[in-house]
FISE-144624 format. One record per residue (C-alpha): x, z, y. Coordinates in nm, 3 decimals. Example, Ala and Ser with C-alpha at 12.3 -4.5 7.8 and 13.67 -1.06 7.14 Angstrom:
<px=1.230, pz=0.780, py=-0.450>
<px=1.367, pz=0.714, py=-0.106>
//
This chain:
<px=8.802, pz=15.472, py=-13.674>
<px=8.633, pz=15.313, py=-13.360>
<px=8.456, pz=15.054, py=-13.337>
<px=8.161, pz=15.103, py=-13.610>
<px=7.985, pz=15.376, py=-13.844>
<px=7.623, pz=15.291, py=-13.721>
<px=7.621, pz=15.325, py=-13.351>
<px=7.551, pz=14.986, py=-13.336>
<px=7.841, pz=14.997, py=-12.976>
<px=8.016, pz=14.608, py=-12.975>
<px=8.349, pz=14.689, py=-12.872>
<px=8.675, pz=14.479, py=-12.700>
<px=8.794, pz=14.238, py=-12.973>
<px=9.160, pz=14.097, py=-12.974>
<px=9.270, pz=13.879, py=-13.186>
<px=9.664, pz=13.765, py=-13.224>
<px=9.783, pz=13.479, py=-13.411>
<px=9.820, pz=13.072, py=-13.329>
<px=9.599, pz=12.781, py=-13.170>
<px=9.728, pz=12.446, py=-13.297>
<px=9.550, pz=12.102, py=-13.217>
<px=9.364, pz=11.970, py=-13.478>
<px=9.447, pz=11.614, py=-13.600>
<px=9.164, pz=11.445, py=-13.832>
<px=9.155, pz=11.062, py=-13.972>
<px=8.726, pz=10.978, py=-13.827>
<px=8.515, pz=10.972, py=-14.133>
<px=8.680, pz=11.014, py=-14.481>
<px=8.968, pz=10.789, py=-14.418>
<px=9.331, pz=10.857, py=-14.552>
<px=9.654, pz=10.931, py=-14.370>
<px=9.703, pz=10.623, py=-14.433>
<px=9.423, pz=10.413, py=-14.380>
<px=9.408, pz=10.574, py=-14.009>
<px=9.474, pz=10.460, py=-13.714>
<px=9.301, pz=10.663, py=-13.483>
<px=9.318, pz=11.062, py=-13.481>
<px=9.038, pz=11.293, py=-13.377>
<px=9.155, pz=11.592, py=-13.185>
<px=9.043, pz=11.994, py=-13.177>
<px=9.152, pz=12.365, py=-13.176>
<px=9.165, pz=12.550, py=-13.390>
<px=9.320, pz=12.858, py=-13.599>
<px=9.238, pz=13.128, py=-13.775>
<px=9.277, pz=13.420, py=-13.510>
<px=9.153, pz=13.220, py=-13.262>
<px=8.854, pz=13.092, py=-13.489>
<px=8.725, pz=13.429, py=-13.524>
<px=8.729, pz=13.535, py=-13.165>
<px=8.542, pz=13.202, py=-13.100>
<px=8.272, pz=13.288, py=-13.296>
<px=8.248, pz=13.624, py=-13.168>
<px=8.210, pz=13.543, py=-12.821>
<px=7.919, pz=13.304, py=-12.968>
<px=7.778, pz=13.573, py=-13.053>
<px=7.765, pz=13.776, py=-12.730>
<px=8.047, pz=13.975, py=-12.778>
<px=8.408, pz=14.029, py=-12.582>
<px=8.656, pz=13.847, py=-12.760>
<px=9.022, pz=13.849, py=-12.704>
<px=9.248, pz=13.630, py=-12.796>
<px=9.632, pz=13.630, py=-12.772>
<px=9.872, pz=13.385, py=-12.776>
<px=10.154, pz=13.202, py=-12.628>
<px=10.165, pz=12.824, py=-12.536>
<px=10.326, pz=12.513, py=-12.377>
<px=10.272, pz=12.506, py=-12.020>
<px=10.197, pz=12.136, py=-11.983>
<px=9.860, pz=12.013, py=-12.023>
<px=9.842, pz=11.998, py=-12.421>
<px=9.851, pz=12.407, py=-12.342>
<px=9.611, pz=12.371, py=-12.090>
<px=9.388, pz=12.203, py=-12.372>
<px=9.378, pz=12.443, py=-12.540>
<px=9.314, pz=12.707, py=-12.305>
<px=9.038, pz=12.505, py=-12.132>
<px=8.870, pz=12.467, py=-12.497>
<px=8.897, pz=12.874, py=-12.552>
<px=8.767, pz=12.969, py=-12.190>
<px=8.458, pz=12.682, py=-12.317>
<px=8.403, pz=12.896, py=-12.566>
<px=8.324, pz=13.234, py=-12.391>
<px=8.728, pz=13.410, py=-12.567>
<px=8.894, pz=13.603, py=-12.296>
<px=9.263, pz=13.392, py=-12.260>
<px=9.397, pz=13.628, py=-11.974>
<px=9.705, pz=13.749, py=-12.153>
<px=9.791, pz=13.411, py=-12.321>
<px=10.138, pz=13.345, py=-12.214>
<px=10.213, pz=13.028, py=-12.116>
<px=10.647, pz=12.880, py=-12.124>
<px=10.829, pz=12.581, py=-12.205>
<px=10.844, pz=12.496, py=-12.586>
<px=10.565, pz=12.327, py=-12.792>
<px=10.270, pz=12.326, py=-12.934>
<px=10.190, pz=12.317, py=-13.305>
<px=10.016, pz=12.068, py=-13.488>
<px=9.799, pz=12.036, py=-13.853>
<px=9.683, pz=11.739, py=-13.961>
<px=9.373, pz=11.770, py=-14.210>
<px=9.232, pz=11.415, py=-14.432>
<px=8.926, pz=11.526, py=-14.543>
<px=8.820, pz=11.562, py=-14.894>
<px=8.514, pz=11.387, py=-15.080>
<px=8.407, pz=11.430, py=-15.421>
<px=8.689, pz=11.474, py=-15.655>
<px=8.960, pz=11.461, py=-15.358>
<px=9.045, pz=11.750, py=-15.222>
<px=9.096, pz=11.816, py=-14.816>
<px=9.481, pz=11.754, py=-14.753>
<px=9.650, pz=12.032, py=-14.480>
<px=9.976, pz=11.871, py=-14.308>
<px=10.171, pz=12.128, py=-14.075>
<px=10.376, pz=12.024, py=-13.773>
<px=10.398, pz=12.392, py=-13.652>
<px=10.771, pz=12.480, py=-13.684>
<px=10.941, pz=12.686, py=-13.397>
<px=10.614, pz=12.656, py=-13.161>
<px=10.604, pz=12.841, py=-12.843>
<px=10.418, pz=13.061, py=-13.010>
<px=10.614, pz=13.108, py=-13.290>
<px=10.933, pz=13.237, py=-13.094>
<px=10.755, pz=13.465, py=-12.857>
<px=10.857, pz=13.812, py=-12.834>
<px=10.676, pz=14.179, py=-12.882>
<px=10.861, pz=14.268, py=-12.527>
<px=10.716, pz=13.931, py=-12.348>
<px=10.306, pz=14.073, py=-12.394>
<px=10.161, pz=14.371, py=-12.232>
<px=9.969, pz=14.524, py=-12.483>
<px=9.907, pz=14.806, py=-12.335>
<px=9.651, pz=14.627, py=-12.148>
<px=9.581, pz=14.374, py=-12.418>
<px=9.455, pz=14.693, py=-12.645>
<px=9.290, pz=14.906, py=-12.317>
<px=8.914, pz=14.975, py=-12.429>
<px=8.992, pz=14.765, py=-12.758>
<px=8.764, pz=14.935, py=-13.052>
<px=8.869, pz=14.640, py=-13.269>
<px=9.223, pz=14.422, py=-13.449>
<px=9.240, pz=14.108, py=-13.627>
<px=9.460, pz=13.950, py=-13.744>
<px=9.547, pz=13.720, py=-14.086>
<px=9.857, pz=13.698, py=-14.328>
<px=9.898, pz=13.333, py=-14.129>
<px=10.065, pz=13.540, py=-13.814>
<px=10.358, pz=13.714, py=-14.010>
<px=10.483, pz=13.398, py=-14.207>
<px=10.558, pz=13.177, py=-13.897>
<px=10.899, pz=13.342, py=-13.815>
<px=11.058, pz=13.618, py=-13.815>
<px=10.959, pz=13.752, py=-13.477>
<px=10.568, pz=13.725, py=-13.563>
<px=10.643, pz=13.882, py=-13.836>
<px=10.819, pz=14.187, py=-13.661>
<px=10.511, pz=14.163, py=-13.386>
<px=10.247, pz=14.146, py=-13.619>
<px=10.386, pz=14.470, py=-13.822>
<px=10.430, pz=14.635, py=-13.462>
<px=10.128, pz=14.552, py=-13.341>
<px=9.901, pz=14.711, py=-13.689>
<px=10.124, pz=15.009, py=-13.596>
<px=10.081, pz=15.016, py=-13.273>
<px=9.694, pz=14.997, py=-13.314>
<px=9.720, pz=15.254, py=-13.621>
<px=9.801, pz=15.500, py=-13.321>
<px=9.548, pz=15.439, py=-13.104>
<px=9.286, pz=15.483, py=-13.343>
<px=9.163, pz=15.079, py=-13.304>
<px=8.980, pz=14.950, py=-13.682>
<px=9.244, pz=14.667, py=-13.759>
<px=9.055, pz=14.346, py=-13.987>
<px=9.301, pz=14.205, py=-14.186>
<px=9.275, pz=13.841, py=-14.406>
<px=9.522, pz=13.796, py=-14.611>
<px=9.495, pz=13.388, py=-14.583>
<px=9.826, pz=13.292, py=-14.766>
<px=9.924, pz=12.957, py=-14.731>
<px=10.228, pz=12.857, py=-14.969>
<px=10.306, pz=12.590, py=-14.761>
<px=10.484, pz=12.846, py=-14.483>
<px=10.652, pz=13.119, py=-14.700>
<px=10.690, pz=13.247, py=-15.092>
<px=10.436, pz=13.439, py=-15.275>
<px=10.729, pz=13.655, py=-15.301>
<px=10.826, pz=13.707, py=-14.929>
<px=10.435, pz=13.695, py=-14.841>
<px=10.387, pz=14.004, py=-15.090>
<px=10.721, pz=14.185, py=-14.939>
<px=10.526, pz=14.175, py=-14.556>
<px=10.177, pz=14.228, py=-14.694>
<px=10.274, pz=14.516, py=-14.838>
<px=10.423, pz=14.702, py=-14.510>
<px=10.101, pz=14.557, py=-14.297>
<px=9.825, pz=14.712, py=-14.544>
<px=9.882, pz=15.094, py=-14.451>
<px=9.793, pz=15.012, py=-14.149>
<px=9.441, pz=14.812, py=-14.205>
<px=9.102, pz=14.934, py=-14.203>
<px=8.884, pz=14.675, py=-14.327>
<px=9.010, pz=14.439, py=-14.628>
<px=8.883, pz=14.067, py=-14.634>
<px=8.988, pz=13.850, py=-14.939>
<px=8.869, pz=13.679, py=-15.185>
<px=8.794, pz=13.664, py=-15.585>
<px=9.089, pz=13.479, py=-15.669>
<px=9.466, pz=13.511, py=-15.473>
<px=9.539, pz=13.803, py=-15.446>
<px=9.861, pz=13.821, py=-15.603>
<px=10.000, pz=13.857, py=-15.253>
<px=9.783, pz=14.175, py=-15.225>
<px=9.954, pz=14.265, py=-15.527>
<px=9.629, pz=14.318, py=-15.815>
<px=9.575, pz=13.983, py=-16.025>
<px=9.321, pz=13.747, py=-16.024>
<px=8.974, pz=13.729, py=-16.180>
<px=8.989, pz=13.656, py=-16.560>
<px=8.954, pz=13.318, py=-16.662>
<px=8.636, pz=13.363, py=-16.823>
<px=8.489, pz=13.510, py=-16.517>
<px=8.573, pz=13.263, py=-16.332>
<px=8.363, pz=13.022, py=-16.512>
<px=8.068, pz=13.193, py=-16.448>
<px=8.122, pz=13.192, py=-16.136>
<px=8.086, pz=12.788, py=-16.130>
<px=7.851, pz=12.790, py=-16.364>
<px=7.619, pz=12.919, py=-16.078>
<px=7.468, pz=13.234, py=-16.034>
<px=7.630, pz=13.545, py=-15.991>
<px=7.738, pz=13.673, py=-16.384>
<px=7.761, pz=14.029, py=-16.472>
<px=8.079, pz=13.994, py=-16.552>
<px=8.189, pz=13.866, py=-16.179>
<px=8.017, pz=14.088, py=-16.032>
<px=8.221, pz=14.397, py=-16.249>
<px=8.517, pz=14.155, py=-16.173>
<px=8.457, pz=14.189, py=-15.762>
<px=8.433, pz=14.561, py=-15.765>
<px=8.723, pz=14.579, py=-15.987>
<px=8.909, pz=14.406, py=-15.716>
<px=8.748, pz=14.602, py=-15.473>
<px=8.826, pz=14.944, py=-15.639>
<px=9.205, pz=14.873, py=-15.701>
<px=9.263, pz=14.790, py=-15.322>
<px=9.052, pz=15.122, py=-15.202>
<px=9.211, pz=15.284, py=-15.456>
<px=9.594, pz=15.133, py=-15.350>
<px=9.576, pz=15.133, py=-14.960>
<px=9.301, pz=15.333, py=-14.866>
<px=9.060, pz=15.052, py=-14.670>
<px=8.732, pz=15.161, py=-14.576>
<px=8.553, pz=14.841, py=-14.641>
<px=8.702, pz=14.591, py=-14.903>
<px=8.463, pz=14.243, py=-14.873>
<px=8.514, pz=13.943, py=-15.076>
<px=8.395, pz=13.583, py=-15.043>
<px=8.339, pz=13.378, py=-15.366>
<px=8.359, pz=13.030, py=-15.356>
<px=8.243, pz=12.749, py=-15.642>
<px=8.402, pz=12.493, py=-15.525>
<px=8.190, pz=12.201, py=-15.800>
<px=8.340, pz=11.954, py=-15.535>
<px=8.522, pz=11.875, py=-15.242>
<px=8.181, pz=11.784, py=-15.089>
<px=7.994, pz=12.122, py=-15.238>
<px=8.031, pz=12.425, py=-15.281>
<px=7.850, pz=12.749, py=-15.419>
<px=7.902, pz=13.033, py=-15.169>
<px=7.855, pz=13.393, py=-15.160>
<px=8.034, pz=13.730, py=-15.110>
<px=8.065, pz=14.084, py=-15.190>
<px=8.146, pz=14.391, py=-14.930>
<px=8.285, pz=14.719, py=-15.105>
<px=8.190, pz=15.039, py=-14.909>
<px=8.185, pz=15.442, py=-14.931>
<px=8.232, pz=15.321, py=-15.281>
<px=7.953, pz=15.118, py=-15.364>
<px=7.925, pz=14.791, py=-15.387>
<px=7.685, pz=14.500, py=-15.167>
<px=7.661, pz=14.170, py=-15.289>
<px=7.475, pz=13.848, py=-15.078>
<px=7.250, pz=13.574, py=-15.176>
<px=7.437, pz=13.264, py=-15.305>
<px=7.452, pz=12.953, py=-15.139>
<px=7.443, pz=12.582, py=-15.277>
<px=7.628, pz=12.414, py=-14.968>
<px=7.716, pz=12.014, py=-14.915>
<px=8.008, pz=12.054, py=-14.693>
<px=8.042, pz=11.879, py=-14.344>
<px=8.352, pz=12.055, py=-14.244>
<px=8.534, pz=12.329, py=-14.513>
<px=8.765, pz=12.472, py=-14.261>
<px=8.756, pz=12.767, py=-14.105>
<px=8.462, pz=12.899, py=-14.336>
<px=8.673, pz=13.252, py=-14.409>
<px=8.690, pz=13.268, py=-14.023>
<px=8.283, pz=13.289, py=-14.002>
<px=8.274, pz=13.519, py=-14.262>
<px=8.535, pz=13.739, py=-14.084>
<px=8.337, pz=13.764, py=-13.734>
<px=8.037, pz=13.795, py=-13.932>
<px=8.148, pz=14.120, py=-14.060>
<px=8.329, pz=14.277, py=-13.769>
<px=7.985, pz=14.159, py=-13.563>
<px=7.753, pz=14.327, py=-13.852>
<px=7.985, pz=14.674, py=-13.896>
<px=8.051, pz=14.707, py=-13.527>
<px=7.614, pz=14.612, py=-13.470>
<px=7.616, pz=14.919, py=-13.701>
<px=7.390, pz=14.726, py=-13.935>
<px=7.397, pz=14.874, py=-14.313>
<px=7.553, pz=14.758, py=-14.614>
<px=7.342, pz=14.498, py=-14.691>
<px=7.269, pz=14.368, py=-14.429>
<px=7.591, pz=14.322, py=-14.274>
<px=7.719, pz=14.103, py=-14.604>
<px=7.388, pz=13.905, py=-14.565>
<px=7.531, pz=13.819, py=-14.199>
<px=7.891, pz=13.779, py=-14.247>
<px=7.801, pz=13.533, py=-14.592>
<px=7.561, pz=13.326, py=-14.377>
<px=7.770, pz=13.262, py=-14.117>
<px=8.028, pz=13.117, py=-14.296>
<px=7.830, pz=12.922, py=-14.520>
<px=7.689, pz=12.753, py=-14.186>
<px=8.014, pz=12.709, py=-14.057>
<px=8.117, pz=12.484, py=-14.366>
<px=7.777, pz=12.265, py=-14.150>
<px=7.995, pz=12.228, py=-13.856>
<px=8.267, pz=12.019, py=-13.789>
<px=8.590, pz=12.170, py=-13.593>
<px=8.786, pz=12.459, py=-13.712>
<px=8.550, pz=12.745, py=-13.535>
<px=8.165, pz=12.780, py=-13.618>
<px=7.966, pz=12.662, py=-13.352>
<px=7.609, pz=12.896, py=-13.449>
<px=7.451, pz=13.159, py=-13.251>
<px=7.347, pz=13.521, py=-13.419>
<px=6.997, pz=13.417, py=-13.362>
<px=7.100, pz=13.126, py=-13.621>
<px=7.271, pz=13.280, py=-13.857>
<px=6.943, pz=13.606, py=-13.845>
<px=6.700, pz=13.288, py=-13.960>
<px=6.930, pz=13.211, py=-14.283>
<px=6.886, pz=13.559, py=-14.354>
<px=6.588, pz=13.517, py=-14.353>
<px=6.506, pz=13.236, py=-14.574>
<px=6.529, pz=12.959, py=-14.326>
<px=6.753, pz=12.709, py=-14.466>
<px=6.532, pz=12.395, py=-14.581>
<px=6.665, pz=12.167, py=-14.303>
<px=6.368, pz=12.139, py=-14.172>
<px=6.394, pz=11.954, py=-13.826>
<px=6.266, pz=12.196, py=-13.576>
<px=6.036, pz=12.099, py=-13.273>
//
């Protein structure tokens, strides 16, 4: 494995997945109230690439987009964020869409997908120049959303992880189970095939059924919801990480621990497990501007910390702070610098005007 381990060498990071157009009613209007929709671009792996580019890293995003103007707009967006787009394929087909209704207080966010048979979902392994894409790469990041999109993307994801493993490229994987995309049974079956090729696993304290391990018990989650990380929560987090390392041999497991007090206010913290030791971040109390993409920002922060050679504590503090700040930014992708994240890690965060 290369790309981390105390060397401080940041290497080319490749992400592979779908970028979509996101359409959202203004403010907190419901779908049934809206007469106009705001458009931005986003998608799990694309969001990670954008964050890494914001940190000054070499970030490559690989996908397939339609050849019309909306596909070009997506490419322009990525280029404008500093992402390497040279390996994005163009063809006939459609651009995936998703609609987001922002929640507030006790009303949750709502997502409607319109992405079936997109240009990316119908693309094939042979269309991509994988040798060129992976040349000089030290890291590959993929989420469980990508194999869920079609039989083609399922096969491509498995083939890509195998190839990365053969080339000694570090692989990070976020299961990111989406019940609107596939069944839990199918997700478990595919994920089980992918995990032997994964080095760094990102998940949460709940939602781990796709990984074949139980969620935290209700009493532990009650402790989590109450506020500060209790001893029961830490035990549950470490047991989760130990199970995953024992079963799959991951070098690192990173867990986010979200406390959804309402759609508007969340608690947020994280844990990194490496070399048999658990490192916990501070806990943040967040008033949400936009929840989407928080996990992707966390993943990017973790990749940056590991590639930078940060120690375990600094790595998880940086990743958790990156995820926290994303919740204050509208749109799918984080728009903060490494310096802003480090300032939050150092104790800034009172929201005072910077003059």
